[in-house]
C-alpha positions in Angstrom: 60.0 29.3 65.6 61.8 29.6 62.3 60.6 26.1 61.6 57.1 27.2 61.9 57.7 30.3 59.8 59.1 28.1 57.0 56.3 25.7 57.3 53.8 28.5 57.3 55.4 30.0 54.2 55.2 26.6 52.5 51.5 26.3 53.4 50.8 29.7 52.1 52.8 29.0 48.9 51.0 25.7 48.4 47.6 27.3 48.9 48.5 30.1 46.4 49.5 27.4 43.8 46.3 25.4 44.4 44.1 28.5 44.1 45.9 29.6 41.0 45.3 26.1 39.5 41.7 26.3 40.4 41.2 29.7 38.8 42.9 28.5 35.6 40.5 25.5 35.6 37.5 27.8 35.8 38.6 29.8 32.8 38.9 26.9 30.4 36.2 26.5 27.7 35.5 24.3 24.8 33.0 24.6 21.9 31.3 22.2 19.5 29.2 22.9 16.5 25.8 21.3 15.9 24.4 21.2 12.4 20.6 21.2 12.2 19.0 19.7 9.1 15.3 19.9 8.2 13.6 18.3 5.2 10.5 20.0 3.7 9.0 18.2 0.8 6.2 19.4 -1.6 2.8 18.8 0.0 -0.7 19.7 -0.8 -3.9 19.5 1.3 -7.4 20.6 0.3 -10.4 20.7 2.5 -13.9 21.4 1.3 -16.5 22.4 3.9 -19.1 19.9 2.5 -19.0 16.7 0.4 -22.2 17.4 -1.6 -24.3 20.4 -2.7 -28.0 20.5 -3.6 -30.1 22.7 -5.8 -33.8 22.8 -4.8 -36.5 22.8 -7.4 -37.6 26.3 -8.3 -39.9 28.1 -10.9 -37.5 29.2 -13.7 -39.6 32.5 -14.1 -39.1 33.3 -10.4 -35.6 31.9 -9.9 -33.5 31.9 -13.1 -30.4 30.9 -11.1 -30.7 28.5 -8.2 -28.2 28.9 -5.4 -27.0 25.7 -3.7 -28.6 25.3 -0.3 -25.1 24.8 1.2 -23.8 28.2 -0.1 -21.2 29.4 0.7 -18.9 26.4 0.9 -15.6 26.9 2.8 -12.4 25.9 1.0 -9.0 25.6 2.7 -5.8 25.1 0.7 -2.5 24.2 2.3 0.7 23.8 0.4 4.5 23.4 0.7 6.2 24.5 -2.5 9.2 26.6 -3.7 8.9 30.4 -3.0 8.5 31.2 -6.7 6.5 28.1 -7.7 2.8 28.2 -8.5 0.2 26.3 -6.5 -3.0 25.6 -8.5 -6.5 24.4 -7.7 -8.6 23.0 -10.6 -12.1 21.4 -10.8 -13.3 18.9 -13.4 -16.7 17.3 -13.8 -17.0 13.6 -14.7 -19.9 14.5 -17.1 -23.2 16.3 -17.3 -25.8 16.1 -14.5 -27.7 12.9 -15.1 -31.0 11.4 -14.2 -31.7 8.1 -15.9 -31.4 8.9 -19.6 -31.9 12.6 -19.1 -29.2 15.2 -18.6 -28.5 18.9 -17.8 -25.3 20.3 -19.2 -22.7 20.6 -16.5 -21.8 24.0 -17.9 -25.1 25.2 -16.4 -23.4 25.0 -13.0 -21.3 28.0 -12.1 -19.5 29.2 -9.0 -18.4 32.5 -7.5 -15.3 32.7 -5.3 -14.1 34.8 -2.4 -10.7 34.8 -0.8 -7.3 35.8 -2.2 -6.3 33.7 -5.2 -9.6 31.8 -5.5 -11.3 32.0 -8.9 -14.9 32.0 -10.1 -15.8 29.8 -13.0 -18.1 27.4 -14.9 -18.1 23.6 -14.4 -16.9 21.6 -17.4 -15.7 18.1 -18.3 -12.2 19.6 -18.8 -10.2 20.9 -15.8 -11.2 24.5 -14.9 -9.0 26.8 -12.8 -10.4 27.5 -9.3 -7.4 29.0 -7.6 -3.8 30.0 -8.0 -1.1 31.1 -5.6 2.7 31.6 -5.4 4.7 29.8 -2.7 3.9 27.9 0.4 1.1 28.7 2.8 -2.5 28.3 3.9 -5.3 30.0 1.9 -8.9 30.2 3.0 -11.9 31.0 0.7 -15.4 30.3 -0.2 -17.3 29.0 -3.2 -21.0 29.6 -3.9 -22.6 27.4 -6.5 -25.5 28.2 -8.9 -27.5 26.2 -11.4 -29.0 28.0 -14.4 -32.8 27.2 -14.2 -34.6 26.3 -17.4 -38.1 25.2 -18.4 -36.5 22.6 -20.7 -35.2 20.4 -17.9 -36.9 17.0 -17.6 -38.2 15.9 -14.2 -35.8 13.8 -12.1 -33.1 13.7 -9.5 -29.8 14.7 -11.2 -26.3 14.0 -10.0 -22.7 14.1 -11.1 -19.3 14.0 -9.4 -16.7 16.7 -9.7 -13.0 16.4 -8.6 -11.0 19.3 -7.2 -7.2 18.9 -7.6 -4.7 20.9 -5.7 -1.1 20.8 -7.1 2.0 22.0 -5.4 5.2 21.5 -7.5 
């Protein structure tokens, strides 16, 4: 019987050793550090709600300022820049409104602006400010365009291109 008692004691001792080894195995941990990198470069994206605007013929006595039939035109500006850097929107006409050999000064076209940071102004052949913001983000606004009406205009279909430029340093 003593043989069995010694064998039983050895079995219990072995089980205790095995259980203690298992418990130690469960308590072991390890850690690794993961570095996350993200690159964000300067970007600028401009969206105008229409590609062309039109001014209908009107009697200058009745309508001294003709609103574009597309008014108001939606404008969306999206930019990545530094937190203290200025994002700008400018507009520049390629010339006066032209019809054959006749012209209407481009400065007779004005616009009003709504939306934070968007600016009202007058078209010109030099770049004119149309918006200014600090830092990254999306800005939404509207422009409404107007043509000063005048009896001195010659008959014709007048056209000119203007270029909006969004800059994010």
